[in-house]
CHARMM internal coordinates of N, CA and C (Angstrom, degrees):
IC EDIT
DIST 1 N 1 CA 1.4442
DIST 1 CA 1 C 1.4925
ANGL 1 N 1 CA 1 C 108.47
DIST 1 C 2 N 1.3522
ANGL 1 CA 1 C 2 N 115.34
DIHE 1 N 1 CA 1 C 2 N 132.96
DIST 2 N 2 CA 1.3425
ANGL 1 C 2 N 2 CA 118.64
DIHE 1 CA 1 C 2 N 2 CA -176.88
DIST 2 CA 2 C 1.5561
ANGL 2 N 2 CA 2 C 115.82
DIHE 1 C 2 N 2 CA 2 C -83.23
DIST 2 C 3 N 1.3250
ANGL 2 CA 2 C 3 N 115.35
DIHE 2 N 2 CA 2 C 3 N 154.06
DIST 3 N 3 CA 1.5678
ANGL 2 C 3 N 3 CA 115.40
DIHE 2 CA 2 C 3 N 3 CA -175.89
DIST 3 CA 3 C 1.5642
ANGL 3 N 3 CA 3 C 99.61
DIHE 2 C 3 N 3 CA 3 C -96.77
DIST 3 C 4 N 1.3657
ANGL 3 CA 3 C 4 N 115.35
DIHE 3 N 3 CA 3 C 4 N 125.12
DIST 4 N 4 CA 1.4158
ANGL 3 C 4 N 4 CA 125.38
DIHE 3 CA 3 C 4 N 4 CA 179.09
DIST 4 CA 4 C 1.6247
ANGL 4 N 4 CA 4 C 111.82
DIHE 3 C 4 N 4 CA 4 C -64.67
DIST 4 C 5 N 1.3311
ANGL 4 CA 4 C 5 N 111.21
DIHE 4 N 4 CA 4 C 5 N -24.53
DIST 5 N 5 CA 1.5109
ANGL 4 C 5 N 5 CA 113.67
DIHE 4 CA 4 C 5 N 5 CA -176.71
DIST 5 CA 5 C 1.5482
ANGL 5 N 5 CA 5 C 112.22
DIHE 4 C 5 N 5 CA 5 C -77.46
DIST 5 C 6 N 1.2951
ANGL 5 CA 5 C 6 N 119.10
DIHE 5 N 5 CA 5 C 6 N -4.76
DIST 6 N 6 CA 1.3331
ANGL 5 C 6 N 6 CA 122.28
DIHE 5 CA 5 C 6 N 6 CA 176.15
DIST 6 CA 6 C 1.5976
ANGL 6 N 6 CA 6 C 115.36
DIHE 5 C 6 N 6 CA 6 C -86.39
DIST 6 C 7 N 1.2609
ANGL 6 CA 6 C 7 N 115.51
DIHE 6 N 6 CA 6 C 7 N -0.25
DIST 7 N 7 CA 1.3675
ANGL 6 C 7 N 7 CA 124.28
DIHE 6 CA 6 C 7 N 7 CA -175.00
DIST 7 CA 7 C 1.6323
ANGL 7 N 7 CA 7 C 107.69
DIHE 6 C 7 N 7 CA 7 C -74.20
DIST 7 C 8 N 1.3848
ANGL 7 CA 7 C 8 N 110.41
DIHE 7 N 7 CA 7 C 8 N 152.92
DIST 8 N 8 CA 1.5675
ANGL 7 C 8 N 8 CA 116.89
DIHE 7 CA 7 C 8 N 8 CA -172.95
DIST 8 CA 8 C 1.5266
ANGL 8 N 8 CA 8 C 113.07
DIHE 7 C 8 N 8 CA 8 C -59.43
DIST 8 C 9 N 1.3673
ANGL 8 CA 8 C 9 N 116.64
DIHE 8 N 8 CA 8 C 9 N -27.70
DIST 9 N 9 CA 1.4846
ANGL 8 C 9 N 9 CA 122.35
DIHE 8 CA 8 C 9 N 9 CA 179.90
DIST 9 CA 9 C 1.5491
ANGL 9 N 9 CA 9 C 110.92
DIHE 8 C 9 N 9 CA 9 C -57.71
DIST 9 C 10 N 1.2283
ANGL 9 CA 9 C 10 N 113.67
DIHE 9 N 9 CA 9 C 10 N -40.83
DIST 10 N 10 CA 1.5272
ANGL 9 C 10 N 10 CA 116.52
DIHE 9 CA 9 C 10 N 10 CA -173.38
DIST 10 CA 10 C 1.6110
ANGL 10 N 10 CA 10 C 104.38
DIHE 9 C 10 N 10 CA 10 C -84.81
DIST 10 C 11 N 1.2988
ANGL 10 CA 10 C 11 N 121.17
DIHE 10 N 10 CA 10 C 11 N -23.11
DIST 11 N 11 CA 1.5216
ANGL 10 C 11 N 11 CA 119.65
DIHE 10 CA 10 C 11 N 11 CA 179.16
DIST 11 CA 11 C 1.5482
ANGL 11 N 11 CA 11 C 102.92
DIHE 10 C 11 N 11 CA 11 C -77.23
DIST 11 C 12 N 1.3045
ANGL 11 CA 11 C 12 N 122.60
DIHE 11 N 11 CA 11 C 12 N -42.46
DIST 12 N 12 CA 1.3779
ANGL 11 C 12 N 12 CA 123.66
DIHE 11 CA 11 C 12 N 12 CA -179.21
DIST 12 CA 12 C 1.5028
ANGL 12 N 12 CA 12 C 114.97
DIHE 11 C 12 N 12 CA 12 C -63.76
DIST 12 C 13 N 1.4560
ANGL 12 CA 12 C 13 N 114.14
DIHE 12 N 12 CA 12 C 13 N -41.25
DIST 13 N 13 CA 1.3725
ANGL 12 C 13 N 13 CA 115.34
DIHE 12 CA 12 C 13 N 13 CA 173.33
DIST 13 CA 13 C 1.5562
ANGL 13 N 13 CA 13 C 114.63
DIHE 12 C 13 N 13 CA 13 C -68.41
DIST 13 C 14 N 1.3335
ANGL 13 CA 13 C 14 N 113.24
DIHE 13 N 13 CA 13 C 14 N -31.02
DIST 14 N 14 CA 1.5542
ANGL 13 C 14 N 14 CA 110.82
DIHE 13 CA 13 C 14 N 14 CA 176.08
DIST 14 CA 14 C 1.4804
ANGL 14 N 14 CA 14 C 115.34
DIHE 13 C 14 N 14 CA 14 C -71.48
DIST 14 C 15 N 1.2691
ANGL 14 CA 14 C 15 N 116.38
DIHE 14 N 14 CA 14 C 15 N -33.05
DIST 15 N 15 CA 1.6152
ANGL 14 C 15 N 15 CA 120.71
DIHE 14 CA 14 C 15 N 15 CA 176.52
DIST 15 CA 15 C 1.5698
ANGL 15 N 15 CA 15 C 110.82
DIHE 14 C 15 N 15 CA 15 C -73.80
DIST 15 C 16 N 1.3752
ANGL 15 CA 15 C 16 N 115.91
DIHE 15 N 15 CA 15 C 16 N -28.81
DIST 16 N 16 CA 1.4864
ANGL 15 C 16 N 16 CA 121.23
DIHE 15 CA 15 C 16 N 16 CA 172.01
DIST 16 CA 16 C 1.4871
ANGL 16 N 16 CA 16 C 109.01
DIHE 15 C 16 N 16 CA 16 C -69.12
DIST 16 C 17 N 1.3293
ANGL 16 CA 16 C 17 N 121.54
DIHE 16 N 16 CA 16 C 17 N -47.57
DIST 17 N 17 CA 1.3520
ANGL 16 C 17 N 17 CA 122.67
DIHE 16 CA 16 C 17 N 17 CA 175.20
DIST 17 CA 17 C 1.6237
ANGL 17 N 17 CA 17 C 119.57
DIHE 16 C 17 N 17 CA 17 C -58.50
DIST 17 C 18 N 1.3356
ANGL 17 CA 17 C 18 N 107.78
DIHE 17 N 17 CA 17 C 18 N -40.09
DIST 18 N 18 CA 1.5341
ANGL 17 C 18 N 18 CA 112.34
DIHE 17 CA 17 C 18 N 18 CA 178.29
DIST 18 CA 18 C 1.4769
ANGL 18 N 18 CA 18 C 108.76
DIHE 17 C 18 N 18 CA 18 C -68.12
DIST 18 C 19 N 1.3542
ANGL 18 CA 18 C 19 N 122.21
DIHE 18 N 18 CA 18 C 19 N -31.88
DIST 19 N 19 CA 1.3891
ANGL 18 C 19 N 19 CA 115.83
DIHE 18 CA 18 C 19 N 19 CA -178.15
DIST 19 CA 19 C 1.5430
ANGL 19 N 19 CA 19 C 110.64
DIHE 18 C 19 N 19 CA 19 C -86.18
DIST 19 C 20 N 1.3609
ANGL 19 CA 19 C 20 N 118.35
DIHE 19 N 19 CA 19 C 20 N -36.97
DIST 20 N 20 CA 1.4730
ANGL 19 C 20 N 20 CA 121.68
DIHE 19 CA 19 C 20 N 20 CA -171.75
DIST 20 CA 20 C 1.5963
ANGL 20 N 20 CA 20 C 108.91
DIHE 19 C 20 N 20 CA 20 C -69.56
DIST 20 C 21 N 1.3312
ANGL 20 CA 20 C 21 N 116.02
DIHE 20 N 20 CA 20 C 21 N -42.55
DIST 21 N 21 CA 1.5208
ANGL 20 C 21 N 21 CA 118.94
DIHE 20 CA 20 C 21 N 21 CA -172.62
DIST 21 CA 21 C 1.5952
ANGL 21 N 21 CA 21 C 109.93
DIHE 20 C 21 N 21 CA 21 C -57.66
DIST 21 C 22 N 1.3120
ANGL 21 CA 21 C 22 N 120.37
DIHE 21 N 21 CA 21 C 22 N -58.44
DIST 22 N 22 CA 1.4784
ANGL 21 C 22 N 22 CA 116.70
DIHE 21 CA 21 C 22 N 22 CA 179.20
DIST 22 CA 22 C 1.5216
ANGL 22 N 22 CA 22 C 117.35
DIHE 21 C 22 N 22 CA 22 C -63.97
DIST 22 C 23 N 1.4084
ANGL 22 CA 22 C 23 N 114.54
DIHE 22 N 22 CA 22 C 23 N -23.90
DIST 23 N 23 CA 1.4413
ANGL 22 C 23 N 23 CA 118.36
DIHE 22 CA 22 C 23 N 23 CA 172.09
DIST 23 CA 23 C 1.5259
ANGL 23 N 23 CA 23 C 115.62
DIHE 22 C 23 N 23 CA 23 C -65.32
DIST 23 C 24 N 1.3955
ANGL 23 CA 23 C 24 N 105.81
DIHE 23 N 23 CA 23 C 24 N -45.74
DIST 24 N 24 CA 1.5154
ANGL 23 C 24 N 24 CA 110.59
DIHE 23 CA 23 C 24 N 24 CA 176.00
DIST 24 CA 24 C 1.5337
ANGL 24 N 24 CA 24 C 113.49
DIHE 23 C 24 N 24 CA 24 C -59.73
DIST 24 C 25 N 1.3408
ANGL 24 CA 24 C 25 N 115.97
DIHE 24 N 24 CA 24 C 25 N -46.91
DIST 25 N 25 CA 1.4511
ANGL 24 C 25 N 25 CA 121.12
DIHE 24 CA 24 C 25 N 25 CA -177.07
DIST 25 CA 25 C 1.4986
ANGL 25 N 25 CA 25 C 109.39
DIHE 24 C 25 N 25 CA 25 C -65.03
DIST 25 C 26 N 1.1856
ANGL 25 CA 25 C 26 N 119.22
DIHE 25 N 25 CA 25 C 26 N -40.88
DIST 26 N 26 CA 1.5201
ANGL 25 C 26 N 26 CA 122.42
DIHE 25 CA 25 C 26 N 26 CA -177.20
DIST 26 CA 26 C 1.5737
ANGL 26 N 26 CA 26 C 108.90
DIHE 25 C 26 N 26 CA 26 C -70.63
DIST 26 C 27 N 1.2805
ANGL 26 CA 26 C 27 N 114.16
DIHE 26 N 26 CA 26 C 27 N -40.29
DIST 27 N 27 CA 1.4950
ANGL 26 C 27 N 27 CA 113.71
DIHE 26 CA 26 C 27 N 27 CA 178.66
DIST 27 CA 27 C 1.5816
ANGL 27 N 27 CA 27 C 111.48
DIHE 26 C 27 N 27 CA 27 C -66.54
DIST 27 C 28 N 1.2456
ANGL 27 CA 27 C 28 N 114.87
DIHE 27 N 27 CA 27 C 28 N -40.74
DIST 28 N 28 CA 1.4366
ANGL 27 C 28 N 28 CA 123.63
DIHE 27 CA 27 C 28 N 28 CA -178.21
DIST 28 CA 28 C 1.5688
ANGL 28 N 28 CA 28 C 111.80
DIHE 27 C 28 N 28 CA 28 C -57.34
DIST 28 C 29 N 1.3106
ANGL 28 CA 28 C 29 N 109.91
DIHE 28 N 28 CA 28 C 29 N -48.96
DIST 29 N 29 CA 1.5112
ANGL 28 C 29 N 29 CA 120.84
DIHE 28 CA 28 C 29 N 29 CA -174.95
DIST 29 CA 29 C 1.4642
ANGL 29 N 29 CA 29 C 114.08
DIHE 28 C 29 N 29 CA 29 C -84.77
DIST 29 C 30 N 1.3005
ANGL 29 CA 29 C 30 N 118.48
DIHE 29 N 29 CA 29 C 30 N -42.88
DIST 30 N 30 CA 1.4919
ANGL 29 C 30 N 30 CA 123.50
DIHE 29 CA 29 C 30 N 30 CA -169.81
DIST 30 CA 30 C 1.5038
ANGL 30 N 30 CA 30 C 109.88
DIHE 29 C 30 N 30 CA 30 C -106.18
DIST 30 C 31 N 1.3249
ANGL 30 CA 30 C 31 N 123.71
DIHE 30 N 30 CA 30 C 31 N -18.25
DIST 31 N 31 CA 1.4459
ANGL 30 C 31 N 31 CA 120.33
DIHE 30 CA 30 C 31 N 31 CA -178.29
DIST 31 CA 31 C 1.5108
ANGL 31 N 31 CA 31 C 115.15
DIHE 30 C 31 N 31 CA 31 C -62.35
DIST 31 C 32 N 1.2934
ANGL 31 CA 31 C 32 N 121.19
DIHE 31 N 31 CA 31 C 32 N -49.45
DIST 32 N 32 CA 1.3661
ANGL 31 C 32 N 32 CA 116.36
DIHE 31 CA 31 C 32 N 32 CA -179.96
DIST 32 CA 32 C 1.5618
ANGL 32 N 32 CA 32 C 114.32
DIHE 31 C 32 N 32 CA 32 C -65.38
DIST 32 C 33 N 1.2689
ANGL 32 CA 32 C 33 N 117.66
DIHE 32 N 32 CA 32 C 33 N -32.80
DIST 33 N 33 CA 1.4794
ANGL 32 C 33 N 33 CA 120.82
DIHE 32 CA 32 C 33 N 33 CA -179.53
DIST 33 CA 33 C 1.5002
ANGL 33 N 33 CA 33 C 107.81
DIHE 32 C 33 N 33 CA 33 C -71.10
DIST 33 C 34 N 1.3745
ANGL 33 CA 33 C 34 N 120.08
DIHE 33 N 33 CA 33 C 34 N -41.69
DIST 34 N 34 CA 1.5377
ANGL 33 C 34 N 34 CA 116.25
DIHE 33 CA 33 C 34 N 34 CA -175.18
DIST 34 CA 34 C 1.5325
ANGL 34 N 34 CA 34 C 104.68
DIHE 33 C 34 N 34 CA 34 C -71.88
DIST 34 C 35 N 1.2454
ANGL 34 CA 34 C 35 N 120.09
DIHE 34 N 34 CA 34 C 35 N -32.38
DIST 35 N 35 CA 1.5007
ANGL 34 C 35 N 35 CA 115.87
DIHE 34 CA 34 C 35 N 35 CA -174.34
DIST 35 CA 35 C 1.5307
ANGL 35 N 35 CA 35 C 110.11
DIHE 34 C 35 N 35 CA 35 C -90.35
DIST 35 C 36 N 1.2383
ANGL 35 CA 35 C 36 N 123.96
DIHE 35 N 35 CA 35 C 36 N 0.99
DIST 36 N 36 CA 1.3744
ANGL 35 C 36 N 36 CA 129.19
DIHE 35 CA 35 C 36 N 36 CA 171.33
DIST 36 CA 36 C 1.6160
ANGL 36 N 36 CA 36 C 111.03
DIHE 35 C 36 N 36 CA 36 C 74.55
DIST 36 C 37 N 1.3624
ANGL 36 CA 36 C 37 N 110.38
DIHE 36 N 36 CA 36 C 37 N 39.24
DIST 37 N 37 CA 1.5268
ANGL 36 C 37 N 37 CA 108.18
DIHE 36 CA 36 C 37 N 37 CA -177.35
DIST 37 CA 37 C 1.4803
ANGL 37 N 37 CA 37 C 106.11
DIHE 36 C 37 N 37 CA 37 C -111.32
DIST 37 C 38 N 1.3592
ANGL 37 CA 37 C 38 N 113.16
DIHE 37 N 37 CA 37 C 38 N 157.79
DIST 38 N 38 CA 1.5352
ANGL 37 C 38 N 38 CA 122.52
DIHE 37 CA 37 C 38 N 38 CA -176.53
DIST 38 CA 38 C 1.4916
ANGL 38 N 38 CA 38 C 106.24
DIHE 37 C 38 N 38 CA 38 C -83.92
DIST 38 C 39 N 1.3240
ANGL 38 CA 38 C 39 N 119.38
DIHE 38 N 38 CA 38 C 39 N -32.64
DIST 39 N 39 CA 1.5750
ANGL 38 C 39 N 39 CA 117.93
DIHE 38 CA 38 C 39 N 39 CA -176.52
DIST 39 CA 39 C 1.5561
ANGL 39 N 39 CA 39 C 104.94
DIHE 38 C 39 N 39 CA 39 C -136.94
DIST 39 C 40 N 1.3638
ANGL 39 CA 39 C 40 N 115.88
DIHE 39 N 39 CA 39 C 40 N 176.81
DIST 40 N 40 CA 1.3520
ANGL 39 C 40 N 40 CA 119.20
DIHE 39 CA 39 C 40 N 40 CA 178.70
DIST 40 CA 40 C 1.6399
ANGL 40 N 40 CA 40 C 108.85
DIHE 39 C 40 N 40 CA 40 C -83.89
DIST 40 C 41 N 1.2358
ANGL 40 CA 40 C 41 N 122.23
DIHE 40 N 40 CA 40 C 41 N 125.15
DIST 41 N 41 CA 1.4581
ANGL 40 C 41 N 41 CA 119.12
DIHE 40 CA 40 C 41 N 41 CA -176.85
DIST 41 CA 41 C 1.5863
ANGL 41 N 41 CA 41 C 107.73
DIHE 40 C 41 N 41 CA 41 C -83.43
DIST 41 C 42 N 1.4108
ANGL 41 CA 41 C 42 N 108.01
DIHE 41 N 41 CA 41 C 42 N 164.79
DIST 42 N 42 CA 1.4695
ANGL 41 C 42 N 42 CA 113.20
DIHE 41 CA 41 C 42 N 42 CA -173.89
DIST 42 CA 42 C 1.5666
ANGL 42 N 42 CA 42 C 116.99
DIHE 41 C 42 N 42 CA 42 C -54.94
DIST 42 C 43 N 1.3112
ANGL 42 CA 42 C 43 N 115.69
DIHE 42 N 42 CA 42 C 43 N -38.95
DIST 43 N 43 CA 1.4490
ANGL 42 C 43 N 43 CA 119.99
DIHE 42 CA 42 C 43 N 43 CA 176.35
DIST 43 CA 43 C 1.5857
ANGL 43 N 43 CA 43 C 119.03
DIHE 42 C 43 N 43 CA 43 C -61.93
DIST 43 C 44 N 1.3407
ANGL 43 CA 43 C 44 N 106.57
DIHE 43 N 43 CA 43 C 44 N -32.49
DIST 44 N 44 CA 1.4302
ANGL 43 C 44 N 44 CA 111.98
DIHE 43 CA 43 C 44 N 44 CA -179.87
DIST 44 CA 44 C 1.6118
ANGL 44 N 44 CA 44 C 109.50
DIHE 43 C 44 N 44 CA 44 C -78.84
DIST 44 C 45 N 1.3107
ANGL 44 CA 44 C 45 N 114.89
DIHE 44 N 44 CA 44 C 45 N -36.73
DIST 45 N 45 CA 1.4466
ANGL 44 C 45 N 45 CA 121.27
DIHE 44 CA 44 C 45 N 45 CA 175.89
DIST 45 CA 45 C 1.5731
ANGL 45 N 45 CA 45 C 109.66
DIHE 44 C 45 N 45 CA 45 C -61.73
DIST 45 C 46 N 1.2835
ANGL 45 CA 45 C 46 N 114.14
DIHE 45 N 45 CA 45 C 46 N -43.22
DIST 46 N 46 CA 1.5877
ANGL 45 C 46 N 46 CA 113.76
DIHE 45 CA 45 C 46 N 46 CA 179.13
DIST 46 CA 46 C 1.5016
ANGL 46 N 46 CA 46 C 109.22
DIHE 45 C 46 N 46 CA 46 C -67.08
DIST 46 C 47 N 1.3119
ANGL 46 CA 46 C 47 N 118.20
DIHE 46 N 46 CA 46 C 47 N -37.51
DIST 47 N 47 CA 1.4458
ANGL 46 C 47 N 47 CA 120.13
DIHE 46 CA 46 C 47 N 47 CA 178.97
DIST 47 CA 47 C 1.6569
ANGL 47 N 47 CA 47 C 108.86
DIHE 46 C 47 N 47 CA 47 C -66.27
DIST 47 C 48 N 1.2935
ANGL 47 CA 47 C 48 N 116.87
DIHE 47 N 47 CA 47 C 48 N -42.15
DIST 48 N 48 CA 1.4372
ANGL 47 C 48 N 48 CA 115.66
DIHE 47 CA 47 C 48 N 48 CA 177.44
DIST 48 CA 48 C 1.4709
ANGL 48 N 48 CA 48 C 112.17
DIHE 47 C 48 N 48 CA 48 C -69.82
DIST 48 C 49 N 1.2836
ANGL 48 CA 48 C 49 N 122.36
DIHE 48 N 48 CA 48 C 49 N -27.85
DIST 49 N 49 CA 1.5045
ANGL 48 C 49 N 49 CA 121.36
DIHE 48 CA 48 C 49 N 49 CA 173.30
DIST 49 CA 49 C 1.4786
ANGL 49 N 49 CA 49 C 111.15
DIHE 48 C 49 N 49 CA 49 C -71.00
DIST 49 C 50 N 1.2324
ANGL 49 CA 49 C 50 N 118.48
DIHE 49 N 49 CA 49 C 50 N -35.95
DIST 50 N 50 CA 1.4652
ANGL 49 C 50 N 50 CA 121.36
DIHE 49 CA 49 C 50 N 50 CA 179.33
DIST 50 CA 50 C 1.5549
ANGL 50 N 50 CA 50 C 108.43
DIHE 49 C 50 N 50 CA 50 C -70.16
DIST 50 C 51 N 1.2414
ANGL 50 CA 50 C 51 N 118.07
DIHE 50 N 50 CA 50 C 51 N -50.62
DIST 51 N 51 CA 1.5148
ANGL 50 C 51 N 51 CA 118.60
DIHE 50 CA 50 C 51 N 51 CA 175.85
DIST 51 CA 51 C 1.5430
ANGL 51 N 51 CA 51 C 111.09
DIHE 50 C 51 N 51 CA 51 C -60.77
DIST 51 C 52 N 1.3731
ANGL 51 CA 51 C 52 N 120.50
DIHE 51 N 51 CA 51 C 52 N -39.55
DIST 52 N 52 CA 1.4109
ANGL 51 C 52 N 52 CA 118.61
DIHE 51 CA 51 C 52 N 52 CA 176.08
DIST 52 CA 52 C 1.4180
ANGL 52 N 52 CA 52 C 112.93
DIHE 51 C 52 N 52 CA 52 C -61.34
DIST 52 C 53 N 1.3559
ANGL 52 CA 52 C 53 N 121.82
DIHE 52 N 52 CA 52 C 53 N -35.45
DIST 53 N 53 CA 1.3793
ANGL 52 C 53 N 53 CA 123.07
DIHE 52 CA 52 C 53 N 53 CA -177.08
DIST 53 CA 53 C 1.5924
ANGL 53 N 53 CA 53 C 108.66
DIHE 52 C 53 N 53 CA 53 C -73.86
DIST 53 C 54 N 1.3105
ANGL 53 CA 53 C 54 N 115.01
DIHE 53 N 53 CA 53 C 54 N -32.95
DIST 54 N 54 CA 1.4853
ANGL 53 C 54 N 54 CA 118.67
DIHE 53 CA 53 C 54 N 54 CA 171.88
DIST 54 CA 54 C 1.5402
ANGL 54 N 54 CA 54 C 111.65
DIHE 53 C 54 N 54 CA 54 C -61.18
DIST 54 C 55 N 1.3427
ANGL 54 CA 54 C 55 N 116.15
DIHE 54 N 54 CA 54 C 55 N -45.31
DIST 55 N 55 CA 1.4927
ANGL 54 C 55 N 55 CA 120.75
DIHE 54 CA 54 C 55 N 55 CA 170.23
DIST 55 CA 55 C 1.4618
ANGL 55 N 55 CA 55 C 114.56
DIHE 54 C 55 N 55 CA 55 C -53.93
DIST 55 C 56 N 1.2700
ANGL 55 CA 55 C 56 N 118.58
DIHE 55 N 55 CA 55 C 56 N -44.38
DIST 56 N 56 CA 1.5070
ANGL 55 C 56 N 56 CA 120.59
DIHE 55 CA 55 C 56 N 56 CA -178.25
DIST 56 CA 56 C 1.4857
ANGL 56 N 56 CA 56 C 112.44
DIHE 55 C 56 N 56 CA 56 C -69.70
DIST 56 C 57 N 1.3395
ANGL 56 CA 56 C 57 N 118.26
DIHE 56 N 56 CA 56 C 57 N -36.07
DIST 57 N 57 CA 1.4221
ANGL 56 C 57 N 57 CA 124.15
DIHE 56 CA 56 C 57 N 57 CA -177.82
DIST 57 CA 57 C 1.5022
ANGL 57 N 57 CA 57 C 107.63
DIHE 56 C 57 N 57 CA 57 C -70.53
DIST 57 C 58 N 1.3875
ANGL 57 CA 57 C 58 N 117.57
DIHE 57 N 57 CA 57 C 58 N -49.58
DIST 58 N 58 CA 1.3981
ANGL 57 C 58 N 58 CA 120.93
DIHE 57 CA 57 C 58 N 58 CA -168.00
DIST 58 CA 58 C 1.5186
ANGL 58 N 58 CA 58 C 114.38
DIHE 57 C 58 N 58 CA 58 C -88.30
DIST 58 C 59 N 1.3417
ANGL 58 CA 58 C 59 N 116.71
DIHE 58 N 58 CA 58 C 59 N -11.73
DIST 59 N 59 CA 1.4194
ANGL 58 C 59 N 59 CA 123.71
DIHE 58 CA 58 C 59 N 59 CA -178.09
DIST 59 CA 59 C 1.6306
ANGL 59 N 59 CA 59 C 113.55
DIHE 58 C 59 N 59 CA 59 C -58.92
DIST 59 C 60 N 1.2893
ANGL 59 CA 59 C 60 N 119.51
DIHE 59 N 59 CA 59 C 60 N -54.56
DIST 60 N 60 CA 1.4525
ANGL 59 C 60 N 60 CA 116.36
DIHE 59 CA 59 C 60 N 60 CA 177.90
DIST 60 CA 60 C 1.4989
ANGL 60 N 60 CA 60 C 114.66
DIHE 59 C 60 N 60 CA 60 C -65.68
DIST 60 C 61 N 1.4152
ANGL 60 CA 60 C 61 N 118.82
DIHE 60 N 60 CA 60 C 61 N -33.03
DIST 61 N 61 CA 1.4553
ANGL 60 C 61 N 61 CA 121.05
DIHE 60 CA 60 C 61 N 61 CA 176.50
DIST 61 CA 61 C 1.5596
ANGL 61 N 61 CA 61 C 104.39
DIHE 60 C 61 N 61 CA 61 C -63.53
DIST 61 C 62 N 1.3053
ANGL 61 CA 61 C 62 N 122.75
DIHE 61 N 61 CA 61 C 62 N -46.78
DIST 62 N 62 CA 1.4271
ANGL 61 C 62 N 62 CA 122.10
DIHE 61 CA 61 C 62 N 62 CA -178.01
DIST 62 CA 62 C 1.4232
ANGL 62 N 62 CA 62 C 112.29
DIHE 61 C 62 N 62 CA 62 C -62.20
DIST 62 C 63 N 1.2809
ANGL 62 CA 62 C 63 N 119.80
DIHE 62 N 62 CA 62 C 63 N -41.35
DIST 63 N 63 CA 1.4961
ANGL 62 C 63 N 63 CA 124.74
DIHE 62 CA 62 C 63 N 63 CA 179.29
DIST 63 CA 63 C 1.5659
ANGL 63 N 63 CA 63 C 108.76
DIHE 62 C 63 N 63 CA 63 C -56.95
DIST 63 C 64 N 1.4047
ANGL 63 CA 63 C 64 N 112.31
DIHE 63 N 63 CA 63 C 64 N -44.85
DIST 64 N 64 CA 1.4171
ANGL 63 C 64 N 64 CA 114.81
DIHE 63 CA 63 C 64 N 64 CA -179.27
DIST 64 CA 64 C 1.5375
ANGL 64 N 64 CA 64 C 113.21
DIHE 63 C 64 N 64 CA 64 C -65.92
DIST 64 C 65 N 1.2469
ANGL 64 CA 64 C 65 N 116.29
DIHE 64 N 64 CA 64 C 65 N -37.73
DIST 65 N 65 CA 1.4362
ANGL 64 C 65 N 65 CA 120.64
DIHE 64 CA 64 C 65 N 65 CA 176.23
DIST 65 CA 65 C 1.5154
ANGL 65 N 65 CA 65 C 114.73
DIHE 64 C 65 N 65 CA 65 C -62.12
DIST 65 C 66 N 1.4025
ANGL 65 CA 65 C 66 N 110.89
DIHE 65 N 65 CA 65 C 66 N -48.64
DIST 66 N 66 CA 1.4995
ANGL 65 C 66 N 66 CA 111.52
DIHE 65 CA 65 C 66 N 66 CA -169.67
DIST 66 CA 66 C 1.4700
ANGL 66 N 66 CA 66 C 108.15
DIHE 65 C 66 N 66 CA 66 C -78.83
DIST 66 C 67 N 1.3620
ANGL 66 CA 66 C 67 N 127.19
DIHE 66 N 66 CA 66 C 67 N -26.70
DIST 67 N 67 CA 1.4115
ANGL 66 C 67 N 67 CA 125.93
DIHE 66 CA 66 C 67 N 67 CA -179.73
DIST 67 CA 67 C 1.5949
ANGL 67 N 67 CA 67 C 120.72
DIHE 66 C 67 N 67 CA 67 C -106.62
DIST 67 C 68 N 1.3011
ANGL 67 CA 67 C 68 N 111.30
DIHE 67 N 67 CA 67 C 68 N -17.74
DIST 68 N 68 CA 1.4843
ANGL 67 C 68 N 68 CA 110.60
DIHE 67 CA 67 C 68 N 68 CA -175.50
DIST 68 CA 68 C 1.4700
ANGL 68 N 68 CA 68 C 110.78
DIHE 67 C 68 N 68 CA 68 C -114.67
DIST 68 C 69 N 1.3091
ANGL 68 CA 68 C 69 N 121.67
DIHE 68 N 68 CA 68 C 69 N 0.82
DIST 69 N 69 CA 1.4083
ANGL 68 C 69 N 69 CA 118.60
DIHE 68 CA 68 C 69 N 69 CA 177.55
DIST 69 CA 69 C 1.5821
ANGL 69 N 69 CA 69 C 108.06
DIHE 68 C 69 N 69 CA 69 C -78.87
DIST 69 C 70 N 1.3937
ANGL 69 CA 69 C 70 N 111.21
DIHE 69 N 69 CA 69 C 70 N 159.30
DIST 70 N 70 CA 1.4611
ANGL 69 C 70 N 70 CA 115.45
DIHE 69 CA 69 C 70 N 70 CA 177.07
DIST 70 CA 70 C 1.6048
ANGL 70 N 70 CA 70 C 108.42
DIHE 69 C 70 N 70 CA 70 C -83.73
DIST 70 C 71 N 1.3443
ANGL 70 CA 70 C 71 N 115.37
DIHE 70 N 70 CA 70 C 71 N 145.86
DIST 71 N 71 CA 1.4279
ANGL 70 C 71 N 71 CA 120.82
DIHE 70 CA 70 C 71 N 71 CA -175.69
DIST 71 CA 71 C 1.5734
ANGL 71 N 71 CA 71 C 102.95
DIHE 70 C 71 N 71 CA 71 C -112.38
DIST 71 C 72 N 1.3735
ANGL 71 CA 71 C 72 N 114.67
DIHE 71 N 71 CA 71 C 72 N 55.81
DIST 72 N 72 CA 1.4120
ANGL 71 C 72 N 72 CA 116.78
DIHE 71 CA 71 C 72 N 72 CA -178.70
DIST 72 CA 72 C 1.4892
ANGL 72 N 72 CA 72 C 111.51
DIHE 71 C 72 N 72 CA 72 C -77.50
END
COOR INIT
IC SEED 1 N 1 CA 1 C
IC BUILD
């Protein structure tokens, strides 16, 4: 019986999550400082919301791939 968590969909979601999560956190904390801004502008907030949504959607799929796949 094959394990469905070994499918490429889960691997793609896991790699997306691994890339997007640090990018979101880095942009939220370091973005305004590096750009010399006093507050988060609208375009950055929209970007953070989109990246956060990607984290929420890919998070459960990434967990399934990292922990439930077979390591044959």
